[in-house]
MARTIMI-676793 format. One record per residue (C-alpha): residue in one letter; y, z, x; residue number from 1. Coordinates in steps of 0.05 Angstrom, whole numbers, plus 32768, in hexadecimal, padded with zeros to 4 digits. Layout:
A	Y	Z	X	NUM
...
END
This chain:
M	81CA	81BD	7FAD	1
T	8187	81D6	7FA5	2
G	8153	81EF	7FE3	3
R	815F	8200	8025	4
A	8166	81DB	8065	5
T	8131	8201	8088	6
P	810E	81E3	80C6	7
S	80CF	81DE	8091	8
S	80EE	81B7	8063	9
I	80DE	8171	804F	10
I	80F8	8142	801F	11
I	80D1	8104	8005	12
V	80F5	80C8	7FE8	13
G	80C7	80A6	7FBD	14
G	808A	80C9	7F98	15
G	8059	808B	7F93	16
A	8019	8089	7FBC	17
S	8036	808B	8003	18
G	8065	80CB	7FE6	19
V	802C	80ED	7FC1	20
V	7FFB	80E5	8002	21
L	8031	80FE	8039	22
A	8040	8137	8007	23
A	7FFC	814E	800D	24
H	7FF1	8147	8054	25
L	802C	8170	805E	26
L	8011	81A7	802A	27
K	7FD0	81AD	8053	28
S	8001	81D5	808C	29
L	7FF5	821F	8084	30
N	8042	822B	8092	31
P	8052	825C	8059	32
D	8099	8241	8063	33
L	808D	81FD	8052	34
R	80AC	81D9	8023	35
V	80AA	8194	8006	36
S	80D3	8172	7FD3	37
L	80B4	812C	7FB4	38
I	80E6	8106	7F8F	39
E	80D0	80CD	7F65	40
K	8100	80A8	7F28	41
R	80BE	808E	7F0A	42
P	80A9	80B7	7ECA	43
H	8064	80BD	7EF4	44
F	804F	80D9	7F3B	45
G	801F	80AE	7F66	46
Q	801F	806B	7F47	47
G	8068	8046	7F67	48
M	8067	7FF4	7F63	49
A	801F	7FED	7F79	50
Y	7FFD	801C	7F48	51
S	801F	801B	7F06	52
T	7FFD	7FDF	7EEA	53
L	7FCC	7FEB	7EB7	54
L	7FA7	7FA6	7EC0	55
S	7F5B	7FB6	7ECE	56
A	7F5D	7F71	7EFA	57
H	7F8A	7F90	7F27	58
V	7F5F	7FB2	7F57	59
L	7F66	7FCE	7FA1	60
N	7F68	7F9D	7FD6	61
V	7F46	7FD1	8001	62
S	7F01	7FEC	7FEA	63
A	7EFC	803C	7FD5	64
A	7EDE	8047	8014	65
G	7F26	803B	8039	66
M	7F53	8055	8006	67
S	7F46	80A5	800D	68
A	7F8E	80CA	800F	69
Y	7F6C	80F6	8045	70
A	7F5F	80CF	808B	71
D	7F30	8113	80A4	72
D	7F0B	8104	805E	73
P	7F00	80BA	8053	74
G	7ED4	80C2	801D	75
N	7F04	80E8	7FF1	76
F	7F14	80B2	7FBE	77
S	7EC9	8099	7FBE	78
R	7EAE	80E2	7FAA	79
W	7EE2	80E2	7F7B	80
L	7ECC	80A1	7F55	81
L	7E89	80B9	7F5A	82
G	7E99	80F8	7F3D	83
R	7EB4	80E6	7F01	84
G	7E84	80A8	7EF2	85
L	7EBA	806E	7F09	86
A	7E86	8059	7F3D	87
T	7E40	805D	7F54	88
P	7E1F	805F	7F97	89
E	7DFD	801E	7F8B	90
Q	7E41	7FF7	7F82	91
A	7E64	7FFD	7FC9	92
P	7E91	7FE3	7FD9	93
V	7EAF	7FF0	7F9D	94
Y	7F01	7FD5	7F92	95
A	7F1A	8006	7F59	96
P	7F52	7FF0	7F2A	97
R	7F90	8003	7F47	98
S	7F9C	8030	7EFF	99
V	7F67	8054	7F1C	100
Y	7F7C	8066	7F5B	101
A	7FC1	8084	7F33	102
R	7F97	80B0	7F12	103
Y	7F70	80C7	7F58	104
L	7FBC	80D5	7F75	105
K	7FD6	80FB	7F38	106
E	7F9A	8124	7F2C	107
L	7FA2	8132	7F82	108
L	7FF2	8140	7F76	109
D	7FD7	816A	7F37	110
E	7FAD	8193	7F60	111
L	7FE3	819F	7F9B	112
E	801A	81B9	7F62	113
A	7FDE	81E1	7F45	114
R	7FCF	8206	7F83	115
E	8019	8205	7FA1	116
Q	8037	8226	7F6B	117
Q	8039	826E	7F78	118
T	804E	8259	7FC5	119
G	8086	822A	7FB0	120
R	8077	81F7	7FEB	121
L	807C	81C0	7FBD	122
R	80AF	81AC	7F8D	123
L	80AF	8164	7F64	124
I	80EF	814E	7F50	125
R	80EB	810F	7F13	126
E	8132	80F3	7F2A	127
E	8149	80B8	7F4E	128
S	816E	80BE	7F94	129
L	81AA	8098	7FA5	130
S	81BA	80B3	7FE4	131
I	81A8	80D4	801D	132
S	81E7	80F6	8054	133
P	81D8	811E	8096	134
T	81EC	8167	808E	135
A	81FC	819D	80CC	136
S	81B3	81B6	80BC	137
G	8189	8179	80A1	138
V	8191	8146	806C	139
E	81AA	8147	8022	140
V	8191	811B	7FEB	141
A	81C1	810C	7FAE	142
L	819D	8104	7F6E	143
A	81B7	80D5	7F34	144
N	81BB	8116	7F08	145
G	81F8	8136	7F36	146
T	81CF	8166	7F5F	147
S	81B2	815F	7FA6	148
V	817C	817A	7FD7	149
V	8178	8190	8018	150
A	8146	8194	804A	151
H	8143	818A	8094	152
L	811E	814C	8090	153
A	811B	8110	8061	154
V	80E6	80DC	805C	155
L	80EA	809E	803D	156
A	80B1	8084	8014	157
T	80D5	8054	7FDF	158
G	809F	801C	7FE5	159
H	80B6	7FD2	7FD9	160
D	80F4	7FB1	7FAC	161
E	80E7	7FB7	7F69	162
E	810F	7F81	7F54	163
P	8116	7F35	7F72	164
G	814C	7F24	7F9C	165
A	8157	7EDB	7FB5	166
G	813E	7EBF	7F6B	167
Q	8160	7EF6	7F42	168
G	8176	7ECF	7F01	169
H	813F	7EAB	7F09	170
A	80F8	7ED4	7F18	171
I	80EA	7F0D	7EF9	172
R	80B7	7F44	7F15	173
M	8075	7F41	7EED	174
G	8071	7F82	7EBE	175
S	80B4	7F96	7EBD	176
E	80E8	7F99	7E7D	177
A	80F8	7F52	7E8E	178
D	80B1	7F3E	7E86	179
T	80AF	7F1B	7E47	180
A	8077	7EEE	7E1E	181
L	8071	7EAB	7E42	182
D	8056	7E6F	7E20	183
P	8009	7E75	7E31	184
E	800D	7E24	7E3D	185
A	804B	7E29	7E77	186
R	8041	7E0E	7EB5	187
V	8056	7E53	7EE2	188
L	806E	7E4A	7F2D	189
V	805A	7E87	7F5A	190
L	807E	7E86	7F9C	191
G	8051	7EA0	7FCC	192
T	8006	7E9B	7FD9	193
G	7FF6	7EE3	7FED	194
L	7FE0	7F27	7FCE	195
S	8019	7F2B	7F9B	196
M	8010	7EE0	7F85	197
V	7FC3	7EF8	7F76	198
D	7FE1	7F30	7F4A	199
A	800A	7EFA	7F25	200
F	7FCE	7ED6	7F18	201
L	7F9C	7F08	7F0A	202
S	7FD8	7F26	7ED2	203
L	7FE1	7ED4	7EB2	204
E	7F96	7ED5	7EAF	205
Q	7F8F	7F0E	7E8E	206
R	7FC2	7F01	7E60	207
G	7F9A	7EC1	7E4D	208
H	7FCE	7E8F	7E69	209
R	7FB5	7E49	7E6B	210
G	7FED	7E22	7E89	211
E	7FE6	7E15	7ECE	212
I	7FFB	7E45	7F01	213
V	801A	7E21	7F49	214
A	801D	7E50	7F87	215
V	804E	7E38	7FB8	216
S	8051	7E4E	8005	217
R	8063	7E31	8045	218
R	8021	7E31	805E	219
G	7FF4	7E34	8020	220
L	7FCC	7E73	803C	221
L	7F9F	7E9F	800E	222
P	7F87	7EDE	8024	223
S	7F3E	7EE6	8036	224
P	7F06	7F14	8012	225
H	7EEB	7F4E	802B	226
R	7EA1	7F56	803C	227
K	7E7B	7F8C	8045	228
G	7E77	7FA6	808F	229
N	7E85	7FD8	80C1	230
P	7EC9	7FDA	80F3	231
I	7EB7	7FCC	8138	232
K	7EC7	8009	8165	233
L	7F06	8004	8191	234
D	7F2D	802F	81C0	235
V	7F75	8025	81D0	236
A	7F62	801D	8216	237
D	7F3C	7FD9	8201	238
I	7F7F	7FBE	81E2	239
P	7FB3	7F99	820C	240
L	7FED	7FC1	81F6	241
G	8038	7FA8	8201	242
T	8026	7F67	8211	243
Q	8047	7F28	81FA	244
L	802C	7F06	81BA	245
S	8001	7EC7	81D6	246
Y	7FDB	7EFD	8208	247
F	7FC7	7F2C	81CD	248
V	7FB9	7EEF	81A0	249
G	7F8C	7ECC	81D6	250
W	7F67	7F14	81E4	251
F	7F64	7F23	8196	252
R	7F46	7EDC	818B	253
D	7F12	7EEE	81C6	254
L	7EFA	7F2A	81AC	255
I	7EF1	7F09	8167	256
R	7EC3	7ED8	8186	257
E	7E9E	7F03	81B2	258
N	7E8B	7F2B	8177	259
Q	7E7B	7EEB	814B	260
K	7E4C	7EDD	8182	261
A	7E2C	7F22	8172	262
G	7E26	7F13	8127	263
I	7E62	7F35	8115	264
D	7E95	7F22	80E3	265
W	7EDB	7F17	80F7	266
R	7EEA	7F4D	80C8	267
D	7ECA	7F81	80E4	268
V	7EF9	7F6E	8125	269
V	7F34	7F6D	80F7	270
D	7F2A	7FB3	80DB	271
G	7F19	7FD1	811D	272
L	7F5B	7FC3	8134	273
R	7F7D	7FE5	80F6	274
P	7F80	802B	811A	275
F	7FAC	800E	814F	276
N	7FD9	7FDA	8124	277
Q	8012	800E	812C	278
K	8011	8021	8170	279
I	8008	7FCF	8180	280
W	8040	7FBE	815A	281
Q	8073	7FF8	817C	282
N	8059	7FE6	81BC	283
W	806D	7F9F	81BA	284
P	80B1	7F86	81D7	285
S	80E5	7F64	81A3	286
S	80D5	7F22	81BA	287
A	8084	7F2E	81AB	288
K	8098	7F4C	8161	289
R	80C8	7F0D	8155	290
R	8090	7EDD	8163	291
F	8058	7EFF	813D	292
V	8088	7F02	80FA	293
E	80A5	7EB7	8101	294
H	8057	7E95	811E	295
T	8022	7ECC	8113	296
K	802C	7EFE	80D5	297
A	801D	7EC8	80A2	298
W	7FD0	7EBB	80BD	299
W	7FD0	7F07	80D3	300
D	7FDF	7F21	8090	301
I	7FA3	7EEA	806A	302
H	7F71	7F0D	8094	303
R	7F8B	7F52	8094	304
H	7F9F	7F5C	804E	305
R	7F61	7F41	8027	306
M	7F4C	7F4B	7FDE	307
A	7F0E	7F5D	7FC0	308
P	7ED8	7F2B	7FBF	309
E	7ED5	7F27	7F6F	310
V	7F1D	7F17	7F6E	311
Y	7F1B	7EE3	7FA1	312
A	7EEA	7EBD	7F7B	313
R	7F16	7EBC	7F40	314
V	7F4F	7EA6	7F66	315
A	7F1B	7E6E	7F8A	316
E	7EFB	7E57	7F46	317
A	7F42	7E50	7F2B	318
V	7F5D	7E26	7F62	319
Q	7F20	7DF2	7F56	320
A	7F27	7DF0	7F10	321
END
């Protein structure tokens, strides 16, 4: 067992993007007694599933201006790109390859590790976590190598499941060890038409796949493309928190229509709501949450979770071909 469950000790299980960014924010504290243990089973921190891809076609679904690791320094990632010659001011908005973002997170973590080397406030553990158990003073995380780590608090930042569930035996995750060579003329079925489908299409396209790709979903909805714009300014007092879903949707549609009359794109309204999304969800009654998941989520997702304009153009061209 390693570490001490002091009030300022925290374990982060999962060293992908969320885990690294959380560690960076915690270590902005000047508390000399802070102890952060970051656990990751993959060989590299900061990648996770999303940013482990090496395909240049897999770009971020958000422009560089919205991908800073620090909310109080929104230009951090953009400056990093400019400083390394990976973008120019004339290119904005920039949708960088995800592998580049992984490099950004790695450098961020390297800087943190070097800075905290003498303080001992950051510990990186490359090992798989098996379980978390409560203790008298906090939590204990058991590791695959037979050891364990203790702390006052634990944060789960484990991301998505790596392997398919319902279709296991018939389906594979692209880029996994099971993803073997495919007949370039084969007809491929993709279940879902969201951003993961777009990733699959781009992967097949970059491999030179020539066969038909069929994407199936209940509604057949494609994510919308981004456009350059400026989110509208909203205050929490402007938002009807805690209402039933029908009332909220009506309010939001009216808000979009009012702004469109003033020449403002609907994307700027959706993005203006972004800082309040978590508060909106937390304040909804259970009935509103259920109705949202059942009836509204698919439509919300294609407007909220959009793709880079150049990626949308490639998908649209393939659909028309």
